[in-house]
DRENDO-1510 file (C-alpha; in Angstrom, 1 decimal, always signed):
<recs>
REC; n; res; u; v; w
REC; 1; MET; +163.4; -119.3; +54.1 .
REC; 2; THR; +163.5; -116.9; +51.1 .
REC; 3; LEU; +160.2; -115.3; +50.2 .
REC; 4; SER; +159.5; -113.1; +47.2 .
REC; 5; PRO; +158.7; -109.5; +48.2 .
REC; 6; THR; +155.0; -109.6; +47.5 .
REC; 7; ARG; +154.5; -113.0; +49.2 .
REC; 8; LYS; +156.4; -111.7; +52.2 .
REC; 9; GLU; +154.3; -108.6; +52.4 .
REC; 10; LEU; +151.0; -110.6; +52.3 .
REC; 11; LEU; +152.2; -113.1; +54.9 .
REC; 12; ASP; +153.6; -110.5; +57.2 .
REC; 13; MET; +150.2; -108.8; +57.4 .
REC; 14; ILE; +149.1; -111.4; +59.9 .
REC; 15; VAL; +151.2; -109.9; +62.8 .
REC; 16; GLU; +148.5; -107.2; +62.9 .
REC; 17; PRO; +145.4; -109.4; +62.7 .
REC; 18; GLU; +142.6; -106.9; +63.0 .
REC; 19; LYS; +144.3; -104.8; +60.3 .
REC; 20; ALA; +145.0; -108.0; +58.2 .
REC; 21; TYR; +141.3; -108.9; +58.0 .
REC; 22; SER; +140.2; -105.3; +57.2 .
REC; 23; HIS; +141.7; -105.2; +53.7 .
REC; 24; LYS; +139.2; -105.1; +50.9 .
REC; 25; GLU; +139.3; -108.0; +48.4 .
REC; 26; SER; +139.8; -105.5; +45.6 .
REC; 27; ASP; +143.0; -104.2; +47.2 .
REC; 28; LEU; +144.4; -107.7; +47.9 .
REC; 29; ARG; +143.6; -109.2; +44.4 .
REC; 30; PRO; +146.4; -107.6; +42.5 .
REC; 31; MET; +148.9; -108.4; +45.2 .
REC; 32; ARG; +147.8; -112.0; +45.4 .
REC; 33; LEU; +148.0; -112.4; +41.6 .
REC; 34; LYS; +151.5; -111.0; +41.6 .
REC; 35; ALA; +152.6; -113.3; +44.5 .
REC; 36; ALA; +151.0; -116.3; +42.7 .
REC; 37; GLN; +153.1; -115.5; +39.6 .
REC; 38; GLU; +156.3; -115.1; +41.7 .
REC; 39; LEU; +155.6; -118.5; +43.4 .
REC; 40; PHE; +154.7; -120.3; +40.2 .
REC; 41; ALA; +157.9; -119.0; +38.5 .
REC; 42; GLU; +159.9; -120.7; +41.3 .
REC; 43; ARG; +158.0; -124.0; +41.7 .
REC; 44; VAL; +157.6; -124.7; +37.9 .
REC; 45; GLU; +161.4; -125.1; +37.9 .
REC; 46; GLN; +161.6; -127.1; +41.2 .
REC; 47; ILE; +158.6; -129.5; +41.2 .
REC; 48; PRO; +158.2; -131.8; +38.1 .
REC; 49; LEU; +154.5; -132.2; +38.6 .
REC; 50; VAL; +153.9; -128.4; +38.6 .
REC; 51; ARG; +155.9; -128.3; +35.4 .
REC; 52; HIS; +154.0; -131.2; +33.9 .
REC; 53; ARG; +150.6; -129.6; +34.7 .
REC; 54; ALA; +151.7; -126.3; +33.3 .
REC; 55; GLU; +152.9; -127.8; +30.0 .
REC; 56; GLU; +149.7; -129.7; +29.6 .
REC; 57; ALA; +147.6; -126.6; +30.1 .
REC; 58; GLY; +149.9; -124.3; +28.1 .
REC; 59; ILE; +150.5; -122.0; +31.1 .
REC; 60; THR; +153.8; -120.1; +31.1 .
REC; 61; SER; +152.8; -117.4; +33.6 .
REC; 62; ILE; +149.9; -116.5; +35.9 .
REC; 63; GLU; +148.0; -113.7; +34.3 .
REC; 64; LYS; +144.7; -114.3; +35.9 .
REC; 65; PHE; +143.4; -116.5; +38.8 .
REC; 66; GLU; +141.9; -119.0; +36.3 .
REC; 67; ASP; +145.4; -119.9; +35.3 .
REC; 68; LEU; +145.9; -121.5; +38.7 .
REC; 69; VAL; +143.1; -124.0; +38.4 .
REC; 70; PRO; +144.9; -126.5; +36.1 .
REC; 71; LEU; +147.9; -126.3; +38.4 .
REC; 72; LEU; +146.1; -127.3; +41.6 .
REC; 73; PHE; +146.8; -130.8; +42.9 .
REC; 74; ALA; +144.0; -133.1; +43.9 .
REC; 75; HIS; +144.1; -133.7; +47.7 .
REC; 76; THR; +144.6; -137.4; +46.9 .
REC; 77; VAL; +148.0; -136.8; +45.4 .
REC; 78; TYR; +149.7; -136.8; +48.8 .
REC; 79; LYS; +148.7; -140.4; +49.2 .
REC; 80; SER; +149.2; -141.5; +45.6 .
REC; 81; TYR; +152.1; -143.9; +46.4 .
REC; 82; PRO; +151.5; -147.6; +45.9 .
REC; 83; ALA; +150.4; -149.2; +49.1 .
REC; 84; SER; +153.0; -151.8; +48.6 .
REC; 85; PHE; +155.7; -149.3; +49.3 .
REC; 86; VAL; +154.7; -149.2; +53.0 .
REC; 87; GLU; +153.3; -152.8; +53.3 .
REC; 88; LYS; +156.6; -154.3; +51.8 .
REC; 89; GLY; +159.0; -151.7; +53.3 .
REC; 90; LYS; +160.1; -150.2; +50.0 .
REC; 91; TRP; +161.3; -147.1; +51.9 .
REC; 92; ASP; +163.7; -145.8; +49.2 .
REC; 93; ARG; +160.8; -146.0; +46.6 .
REC; 94; LEU; +158.6; -144.1; +49.0 .
REC; 95; LEU; +161.4; -141.4; +49.3 .
REC; 96; LYS; +161.4; -141.1; +45.5 .
REC; 97; TRP; +157.7; -140.7; +45.5 .
REC; 98; LEU; +157.9; -137.9; +48.1 .
REC; 99; ASP; +160.7; -136.3; +46.2 .
REC; 100; SER; +158.4; -135.9; +43.2 .
REC; 101; LEU; +156.2; -133.6; +45.3 .
REC; 102; SER; +158.8; -131.7; +47.3 .
REC; 103; VAL; +161.1; -128.7; +46.7 .
REC; 104; PRO; +164.1; -130.0; +48.7 .
REC; 105; ASP; +165.8; -133.2; +47.6 .
REC; 106; VAL; +164.8; -136.0; +50.0 .
REC; 107; THR; +166.3; -138.9; +48.1 .
REC; 108; ASN; +169.6; -138.7; +50.0 .
REC; 109; VAL; +168.0; -139.5; +53.4 .
REC; 110; ASP; +169.4; -142.7; +54.8 .
REC; 111; VAL; +166.6; -145.3; +55.2 .
REC; 112; SER; +168.7; -148.4; +55.7 .
REC; 113; GLY; +167.4; -150.6; +58.5 .
REC; 114; VAL; +164.0; -148.9; +58.6 .
REC; 115; THR; +161.3; -151.3; +59.7 .
REC; 116; ASN; +158.1; -149.2; +59.7 .
REC; 117; VAL; +156.7; -145.9; +58.6 .
REC; 118; ASP; +157.3; -144.2; +61.9 .
REC; 119; GLU; +161.1; -144.9; +61.6 .
REC; 120; TRP; +160.9; -143.7; +58.0 .
REC; 121; LEU; +159.4; -140.4; +59.2 .
REC; 122; ASP; +161.9; -140.1; +62.0 .
REC; 123; ARG; +164.8; -140.3; +59.5 .
REC; 124; LEU; +163.2; -137.6; +57.4 .
REC; 125; TRP; +162.7; -135.3; +60.4 .
REC; 126; ALA; +166.3; -135.9; +61.5 .
REC; 127; ALA; +167.4; -134.8; +58.1 .
REC; 128; GLY; +165.4; -131.5; +58.3 .
REC; 129; HIS; +162.4; -132.7; +56.3 .
REC; 130; HIS; +159.4; -132.1; +58.6 .
REC; 131; VAL; +156.9; -134.5; +57.0 .
REC; 132; LEU; +153.5; -134.5; +58.4 .
REC; 133; ALA; +151.1; -137.5; +58.0 .
REC; 134; THR; +147.4; -137.5; +58.1 .
REC; 135; SER; +145.5; -140.1; +60.2 .
REC; 136; GLY; +144.9; -142.5; +57.4 .
REC; 137; SER; +141.3; -143.1; +58.2 .
REC; 138; SER; +140.8; -144.6; +54.8 .
REC; 139; GLY; +143.7; -147.1; +55.5 .
REC; 140; LYS; +146.3; -144.9; +53.7 .
REC; 141; CYS; +148.1; -141.8; +55.0 .
REC; 142; SER; +149.0; -138.6; +53.2 .
REC; 143; PHE; +152.5; -137.4; +53.6 .
REC; 144; LEU; +153.2; -133.7; +53.2 .
REC; 145; ASN; +156.7; -132.2; +53.3 .
REC; 146; HIS; +157.5; -129.1; +55.3 .
REC; 147; THR; +160.8; -127.2; +55.7 .
REC; 148; PRO; +161.7; -125.9; +59.2 .
REC; 149; GLY; +160.8; -122.4; +57.8 .
REC; 150; ASP; +157.4; -123.6; +56.8 .
REC; 151; GLN; +156.8; -124.6; +60.4 .
REC; 152; GLU; +157.9; -121.2; +61.7 .
REC; 153; ILE; +155.5; -119.5; +59.3 .
REC; 154; LYS; +152.7; -121.8; +60.5 .
REC; 155; ARG; +153.4; -121.2; +64.1 .
REC; 156; ARG; +153.3; -117.4; +63.6 .
REC; 157; HIS; +150.0; -117.7; +61.8 .
REC; 158; PHE; +148.7; -119.9; +64.6 .
REC; 159; LYS; +149.7; -117.4; +67.2 .
REC; 160; TYR; +147.9; -114.5; +65.6 .
REC; 161; THR; +144.9; -116.5; +64.4 .
REC; 162; MET; +143.7; -119.0; +66.9 .
REC; 163; ALA; +142.4; -116.4; +69.4 .
REC; 164; TRP; +141.1; -114.0; +66.8 .
REC; 165; PRO; +139.2; -111.6; +66.9 .
REC; 166; ASP; +140.6; -111.4; +70.5 .
REC; 167; GLN; +144.3; -111.0; +70.9 .
REC; 168; VAL; +145.9; -113.3; +73.5 .
REC; 169; LEU; +149.7; -113.1; +73.1 .
REC; 170; ASP; +151.1; -114.1; +76.5 .
REC; 171; ASN; +151.9; -117.4; +78.2 .
REC; 172; ASN; +149.2; -117.0; +80.9 .
REC; 173; HIS; +146.9; -119.9; +80.4 .
REC; 174; ILE; +146.7; -123.5; +81.5 .
REC; 175; VAL; +146.5; -125.3; +78.2 .
REC; 176; PHE; +144.4; -128.5; +77.7 .
REC; 177; TRP; +144.7; -130.4; +74.4 .
REC; 178; THR; +142.2; -133.2; +73.7 .
REC; 179; GLY; +144.6; -135.4; +71.8 .
REC; 180; GLN; +148.2; -136.3; +71.6 .
REC; 181; MET; +151.1; -133.9; +71.8 .
REC; 182; GLU; +153.9; -135.9; +70.2 .
REC; 183; GLY; +153.9; -137.2; +66.6 .
REC; 184; PRO; +154.3; -136.2; +63.0 .
REC; 185; ASN; +150.8; -134.9; +62.6 .
REC; 186; SER; +149.2; -131.5; +62.2 .
REC; 187; ALA; +147.2; -131.8; +65.4 .
REC; 188; CYS; +150.3; -132.7; +67.4 .
REC; 189; GLU; +152.0; -129.8; +65.7 .
REC; 190; SER; +149.2; -127.4; +66.8 .
REC; 191; ALA; +149.5; -128.7; +70.3 .
REC; 192; GLN; +153.2; -127.8; +70.4 .
REC; 193; PHE; +152.4; -124.3; +69.0 .
REC; 194; ALA; +149.8; -123.8; +71.7 .
REC; 195; LYS; +152.3; -124.9; +74.4 .
REC; 196; LYS; +154.9; -122.3; +73.1 .
REC; 197; ASP; +152.4; -119.5; +72.6 .
REC; 198; TRP; +150.0; -119.7; +75.5 .
REC; 199; ALA; +150.9; -122.2; +78.2 .
REC; 200; LYS; +152.2; -121.2; +81.6 .
REC; 201; PRO; +155.5; -123.1; +82.4 .
REC; 202; GLY; +154.6; -126.7; +83.2 .
REC; 203; GLN; +150.9; -126.1; +82.6 .
REC; 204; MET; +150.3; -128.0; +79.4 .
REC; 205; TYR; +148.1; -131.2; +79.5 .
REC; 206; ALA; +147.2; -133.6; +76.8 .
REC; 207; LEU; +144.4; -136.1; +76.9 .
REC; 208; ALA; +146.5; -138.9; +75.4 .
REC; 209; LYS; +149.9; -139.5; +77.0 .
REC; 210; GLU; +151.3; -141.9; +74.4 .
REC; 211; PRO; +153.0; -140.4; +71.2 .
REC; 212; LEU; +151.0; -140.8; +68.0 .
REC; 213; ARG; +152.3; -143.7; +66.0 .
REC; 214; ILE; +151.3; -143.5; +62.4 .
REC; 215; SER; +152.0; -147.2; +61.8 .
REC; 216; GLU; +149.4; -148.1; +64.5 .
REC; 217; VAL; +146.8; -145.7; +63.2 .
REC; 218; SER; +147.2; -147.0; +59.7 .
REC; 219; ARG; +147.1; -150.7; +60.9 .
REC; 220; MET; +143.9; -150.1; +62.7 .
REC; 221; ALA; +142.3; -148.2; +59.8 .
REC; 222; ALA; +143.3; -150.9; +57.4 .
REC; 223; MET; +141.8; -153.6; +59.6 .
REC; 224; ARG; +138.5; -151.7; +59.9 .
REC; 225; LYS; +138.5; -151.6; +56.1 .
REC; 226; LYS; +139.1; -155.3; +55.8 .
REC; 227; MET; +136.3; -156.0; +58.3 .
REC; 228; ALA; +133.9; -153.8; +56.3 .
REC; 229; GLU; +134.8; -155.6; +53.1 .
REC; 230; GLY; +134.5; -159.0; +54.7 .
REC; 231; THR; +138.1; -160.1; +54.0 .
REC; 232; ALA; +139.3; -160.2; +57.6 .
REC; 233; THR; +139.9; -163.6; +59.1 .
REC; 234; PRO; +138.3; -164.7; +62.4 .
REC; 235; ASP; +141.7; -164.6; +64.2 .
REC; 236; GLU; +142.4; -161.1; +62.8 .
REC; 237; ILE; +139.0; -159.9; +64.0 .
REC; 238; ALA; +139.5; -161.4; +67.5 .
REC; 239; GLU; +142.9; -159.8; +67.9 .
REC; 240; PHE; +141.5; -156.4; +66.6 .
REC; 241; GLU; +138.5; -156.5; +69.0 .
REC; 242; SER; +140.7; -157.4; +72.0 .
REC; 243; ARG; +143.2; -154.6; +71.2 .
REC; 244; ALA; +140.3; -152.1; +70.6 .
REC; 245; SER; +138.7; -153.1; +73.9 .
REC; 246; LYS; +141.9; -152.5; +75.9 .
REC; 247; GLN; +142.4; -149.1; +74.2 .
REC; 248; SER; +138.8; -148.1; +74.8 .
REC; 249; GLU; +139.1; -148.9; +78.5 .
REC; 250; ARG; +142.4; -147.0; +78.8 .
REC; 251; GLY; +140.8; -144.1; +76.8 .
REC; 252; ARG; +137.8; -143.9; +79.1 .
REC; 253; GLN; +140.1; -143.7; +82.2 .
REC; 254; GLU; +142.3; -141.1; +80.6 .
REC; 255; THR; +139.2; -139.0; +79.6 .
REC; 256; ILE; +137.9; -139.0; +83.1 .
REC; 257; GLU; +141.3; -137.9; +84.5 .
REC; 258; PHE; +141.6; -135.2; +81.8 .
REC; 259; ALA; +138.1; -133.9; +82.3 .
REC; 260; ASP; +138.6; -133.7; +86.1 .
REC; 261; LYS; +141.8; -131.7; +85.6 .
REC; 262; VAL; +140.0; -129.3; +83.2 .
REC; 263; LEU; +137.1; -128.9; +85.7 .
REC; 264; ASP; +139.4; -128.4; +88.7 .
REC; 265; HIS; +141.0; -125.4; +86.9 .
REC; 266; ARG; +137.8; -123.9; +85.5 .
REC; 267; HIS; +138.1; -120.8; +87.7 .
REC; 268; GLU; +141.5; -119.9; +86.1 .
REC; 269; PRO; +142.2; -118.8; +82.5 .
REC; 270; ILE; +142.4; -122.0; +80.5 .
REC; 271; TYR; +143.0; -122.7; +76.8 .
REC; 272; LEU; +141.0; -125.8; +75.8 .
REC; 273; MET; +141.1; -127.0; +72.2 .
REC; 274; GLY; +140.0; -130.2; +70.6 .
REC; 275; PHE; +137.4; -132.3; +68.9 .
REC; 276; TRP; +133.7; -132.3; +69.7 .
REC; 277; ALA; +133.5; -135.7; +71.3 .
REC; 278; PRO; +136.1; -135.3; +74.1 .
REC; 279; VAL; +134.7; -131.8; +74.8 .
REC; 280; LEU; +131.2; -133.3; +75.2 .
REC; 281; ALA; +132.8; -135.9; +77.5 .
REC; 282; ILE; +134.0; -133.1; +79.8 .
REC; 283; ILE; +130.5; -131.8; +80.0 .
REC; 284; GLU; +129.2; -135.2; +80.9 .
REC; 285; ARG; +131.8; -135.5; +83.7 .
REC; 286; ALA; +130.8; -132.0; +84.9 .
REC; 287; ARG; +127.2; -133.2; +85.2 .
REC; 288; GLU; +128.3; -136.2; +87.3 .
REC; 289; ARG; +130.2; -133.8; +89.6 .
REC; 290; GLY; +127.2; -131.3; +89.8 .
REC; 291; ILE; +129.1; -128.5; +88.1 .
REC; 292; PRO; +126.7; -125.9; +86.6 .
REC; 293; ASP; +126.9; -124.2; +83.2 .
REC; 294; ASN; +128.8; -120.9; +82.8 .
REC; 295; ASP; +131.2; -121.6; +85.6 .
REC; 296; PHE; +134.5; -120.9; +83.8 .
REC; 297; HIS; +136.9; -118.0; +84.0 .
REC; 298; PRO; +135.8; -115.4; +81.4 .
REC; 299; ASP; +139.4; -115.1; +80.0 .
REC; 300; SER; +139.4; -118.8; +79.0 .
REC; 301; LEU; +139.8; -119.7; +75.4 .
REC; 302; ILE; +137.5; -122.6; +74.3 .
REC; 303; GLY; +137.7; -124.2; +70.9 .
REC; 304; ALA; +135.7; -127.3; +69.9 .
REC; 305; GLY; +135.5; -128.4; +66.3 .
REC; 306; GLY; +136.9; -130.7; +63.7 .
REC; 307; GLY; +135.1; -133.2; +61.5 .
REC; 308; VAL; +132.4; -135.5; +62.7 .
REC; 309; LYS; +133.0; -138.3; +60.2 .
REC; 310; GLY; +132.3; -141.6; +61.9 .
REC; 311; VAL; +131.4; -139.9; +65.2 .
REC; 312; THR; +128.0; -140.1; +66.8 .
REC; 313; LEU; +127.0; -136.9; +68.5 .
REC; 314; PRO; +123.7; -135.5; +69.8 .
REC; 315; PRO; +121.9; -133.3; +67.4 .
REC; 316; ASP; +122.3; -130.2; +69.7 .
REC; 317; TYR; +126.0; -130.8; +70.4 .
REC; 318; ARG; +127.0; -127.2; +69.4 .
REC; 319; GLU; +124.3; -125.7; +71.7 .
REC; 320; GLN; +125.4; -128.0; +74.6 .
REC; 321; VAL; +129.0; -126.7; +74.3 .
REC; 322; SER; +127.9; -123.1; +74.1 .
REC; 323; ARG; +125.6; -123.3; +77.1 .
REC; 324; PHE; +128.1; -125.2; +79.3 .
REC; 325; PHE; +131.1; -122.9; +78.8 .
REC; 326; GLY; +129.0; -119.7; +78.8 .
REC; 327; ASN; +130.7; -116.4; +78.9 .
REC; 328; VAL; +134.2; -117.4; +77.7 .
REC; 329; LYS; +136.2; -116.5; +74.5 .
REC; 330; ARG; +135.1; -119.0; +71.9 .
REC; 331; ILE; +137.5; -119.7; +69.1 .
REC; 332; SER; +137.0; -121.5; +65.8 .
REC; 333; THR; +139.0; -122.0; +62.6 .
REC; 334; TYR; +138.5; -123.7; +59.3 .
REC; 335; ALA; +141.7; -125.7; +58.9 .
REC; 336; MET; +143.2; -128.9; +57.5 .
REC; 337; THR; +146.6; -130.6; +57.4 .
REC; 338; GLU; +147.3; -129.3; +53.9 .
REC; 339; LEU; +146.7; -125.7; +54.9 .
REC; 340; ALA; +149.4; -123.5; +56.6 .
REC; 341; GLN; +147.0; -120.6; +57.1 .
REC; 342; ALA; +143.8; -121.5; +58.8 .
REC; 343; LEU; +140.7; -119.3; +58.3 .
REC; 344; PRO; +139.6; -117.8; +61.7 .
REC; 345; SER; +135.9; -117.3; +62.6 .
REC; 346; CYS; +134.5; -113.9; +63.3 .
REC; 347; GLU; +131.9; -113.0; +65.9 .
REC; 348; LYS; +129.1; -114.0; +63.4 .
REC; 349; GLY; +130.6; -117.5; +62.9 .
REC; 350; HIS; +132.0; -116.8; +59.4 .
REC; 351; TYR; +135.5; -117.8; +58.3 .
REC; 352; HIS; +137.7; -115.0; +57.0 .
REC; 353; VAL; +140.5; -115.6; +54.4 .
REC; 354; PRO; +144.0; -114.5; +55.6 .
REC; 355; PRO; +145.9; -112.2; +53.2 .
REC; 356; GLY; +148.5; -114.8; +52.3 .
REC; 357; LEU; +145.9; -117.4; +51.1 .
REC; 358; ILE; +144.3; -117.3; +47.7 .
REC; 359; MET; +140.9; -118.9; +47.9 .
REC; 360; LEU; +139.7; -120.6; +44.7 .
REC; 361; LEU; +136.1; -121.7; +44.7 .
REC; 362; LEU; +135.7; -124.5; +42.1 .
REC; 363; ASP; +132.9; -126.5; +40.5 .
REC; 364; GLU; +132.4; -130.1; +41.8 .
REC; 365; ALA; +134.8; -131.5; +39.2 .
REC; 366; GLY; +137.5; -129.1; +40.2 .
REC; 367; GLU; +137.8; -127.7; +36.6 .
REC; 368; LYS; +136.1; -124.3; +36.7 .
REC; 369; LEU; +136.7; -121.2; +38.9 .
REC; 370; LEU; +133.5; -119.9; +40.4 .
REC; 371; ASN; +135.0; -116.8; +42.2 .
REC; 372; PRO; +133.1; -113.8; +40.8 .
REC; 373; GLU; +134.8; -110.4; +40.3 .
REC; 374; GLY; +133.4; -106.9; +40.9 .
REC; 375; ASP; +130.3; -106.1; +42.9 .
REC; 376; TYR; +128.7; -109.6; +43.2 .
REC; 377; GLU; +126.7; -109.9; +46.4 .
REC; 378; GLY; +125.6; -113.4; +47.2 .
REC; 379; VAL; +126.4; -117.0; +48.2 .
REC; 380; ILE; +127.9; -119.6; +45.9 .
REC; 381; GLU; +128.3; -123.3; +46.7 .
REC; 382; GLY; +131.4; -125.1; +45.4 .
REC; 383; ARG; +134.5; -127.1; +46.1 .
REC; 384; PHE; +137.1; -125.4; +48.3 .
REC; 385; GLY; +140.5; -124.9; +46.5 .
REC; 386; PHE; +143.4; -122.7; +47.4 .
REC; 387; LEU; +146.9; -121.6; +46.7 .
REC; 388; ASP; +148.7; -121.2; +50.1 .
REC; 389; LEU; +151.5; -118.7; +49.6 .
REC; 390; ALA; +153.3; -119.8; +52.8 .
REC; 391; TYR; +154.9; -123.1; +51.7 .
REC; 392; GLU; +158.6; -123.5; +50.7 .
REC; 393; GLY; +158.7; -127.3; +51.0 .
REC; 394; ARG; +156.1; -128.1; +48.4 .
REC; 395; TRP; +153.5; -126.6; +46.0 .
REC; 396; GLY; +150.7; -125.0; +48.0 .
REC; 397; GLY; +147.9; -125.3; +45.4 .
REC; 398; LEU; +145.2; -127.9; +46.3 .
REC; 399; ILE; +141.7; -129.0; +45.4 .
REC; 400; THR; +140.1; -130.3; +48.6 .
REC; 401; GLY; +137.2; -132.6; +49.2 .
REC; 402; ASP; +135.2; -129.9; +51.0 .
REC; 403; LYS; +131.9; -128.6; +49.8 .
REC; 404; VAL; +131.6; -125.0; +51.0 .
REC; 405; ASN; +129.3; -122.0; +50.7 .
REC; 406; VAL; +131.1; -118.7; +50.2 .
REC; 407; ASP; +129.4; -115.4; +50.7 .
REC; 408; PHE; +131.0; -113.0; +48.2 .
REC; 409; SER; +129.3; -109.9; +49.6 .
REC; 410; ALA; +131.6; -106.9; +50.0 .
REC; 411; THR; +131.0; -106.8; +53.8 .
REC; 412; CYS; +130.6; -109.6; +56.3 .
REC; 413; GLU; +127.8; -109.3; +59.0 .
REC; 414; CYS; +130.6; -108.6; +61.4 .
REC; 415; GLY; +131.5; -105.4; +59.6 .
REC; 416; ARG; +134.8; -106.6; +58.1 .
REC; 417; PRO; +135.3; -107.1; +54.3 .
REC; 418; GLY; +134.3; -110.3; +52.6 .
REC; 419; PRO; +134.3; -112.8; +51.1 .
REC; 420; VAL; +133.8; -115.4; +53.9 .
REC; 421; VAL; +133.2; -119.1; +54.1 .
REC; 422; LEU; +130.0; -120.0; +55.9 .
REC; 423; ASP; +129.9; -122.5; +58.8 .
REC; 424; ASN; +128.1; -125.3; +57.0 .
REC; 425; ILE; +131.1; -127.1; +55.5 .
REC; 426; SER; +130.5; -130.7; +54.3 .
REC; 427; ARG; +132.2; -133.3; +52.1 .
REC; 428; PHE; +131.4; -134.1; +48.4 .
REC; 429; THR; +131.7; -137.8; +49.2 .
REC; 430; GLN; +130.7; -140.1; +52.0 .
REC; 431; PRO; +133.3; -142.3; +53.8 .
REC; 432; GLY; +134.6; -145.0; +51.6 .
REC; 433; GLU; +133.5; -143.3; +48.4 .
REC; 434; GLU; +136.0; -142.1; +45.8 .
REC; 435; ASP; +136.2; -138.3; +45.3 .
REC; 436; LYS; +135.7; -137.6; +41.6 .
REC; 437; ILE; +138.1; -134.7; +41.0 .
REC; 438; SER; +138.7; -134.7; +37.3 .
REC; 439; CYS; +142.5; -134.2; +37.4 .
REC; 440; ALA; +143.1; -136.8; +40.1 .
REC; 441; GLY; +143.6; -139.8; +37.8 .
REC; 442; THR; +146.0; -138.1; +35.4 .
REC; 443; ILE; +148.0; -136.7; +38.3 .
REC; 444; ASP; +148.2; -140.0; +40.1 .
REC; 445; ALA; +149.2; -141.7; +36.8 .
REC; 446; TYR; +152.0; -139.2; +36.2 .
REC; 447; ILE; +153.4; -139.6; +39.8 .
REC; 448; ARG; +153.3; -143.4; +39.6 .
REC; 449; GLY; +155.0; -143.3; +36.2 .
REC; 450; ARG; +157.9; -141.2; +37.6 .
REC; 451; VAL; +158.3; -143.5; +40.6 .
REC; 452; GLU; +157.8; -146.9; +39.0 .
</recs>
């Protein structure tokens, strides 16, 4: 992967994490602006949608951070393909759609004989296009292209970020992952990173043993949507409920076995990472076994987090987790599939922005930049947007669906420079609602026009 000098300098800062998060915003701003211009100059020639957005806005170079706002993609763009491409197996058309959002040419990938989306993804990976898919909880997955170099940059960032502010850089932990390890998904990707960076040989355990199959996740999500809309037939509902019941029973047994393995190794350094619900299930199993709070090795790394959409949790779930694990190293990041560089949490629970990420706080419509300049001290609520300088496989500028509060004070409560994202992140829309980002419709129309 070839990086421009300024981008490389910013991204390389992460190998000294404490130093990386000690740079003042005023020192990073000119470097980030220059890096944004370098990246834009490349991508405007490589990605038609970037060129289209730039021409519409009359932008020929990045002179100020406001110039980036019209160039950001709505998060929905990565699932803007017609659903019929997947439902009817139009895999060459889906390739053409993906090509409109990618730097490398993907249209020459052989998709003859492909029967489902998992096989389509397998063909792309075999050709060197490391496409990640989201879970498709809305019934439709996002597909995001990565180069092998992108994955190496992500792995390096993961290594130096996930245990921050502590530094744990050796393979001396028993690693437990509360999900699946195999599959074209960012969570599976993170599991593989954790295995390489922290696990003792042969000491990596995942909650789910089966590989993640995107076709199955999408099918189940689509069925739940049909049931909610009242369009599912009785036979479809019966089959769905039977399959869900079998999966639930298997999941309960796997969870008990996984929890027992975690608890059996609690007096050794472990690395446990996952979503809130399975971590709470471990606590429930510990209660059944009479295991008290604060009975874990102090060098253990414990991370619980993720979204809670559609998950029922007790109101004090965070407090329960903190009490149970006690005096261990707690780790937390603000991350998403679209983001190569996660924001790690400091001792005060605030998320710090890595040097190679340009945070763009936007109004609800995604049209106006809210980032103040100068000596502003205070919290501003807005929509989280960013330009991730790490990506070579696609454009790294995105408007997310996340409502965040950013403290733009010069110094965080932890003593390091700001700004920081506060730990009260939510969504602008509820499940099933359409996110009203102003540019989303025009972007989707342009992409569909190119493909169709």
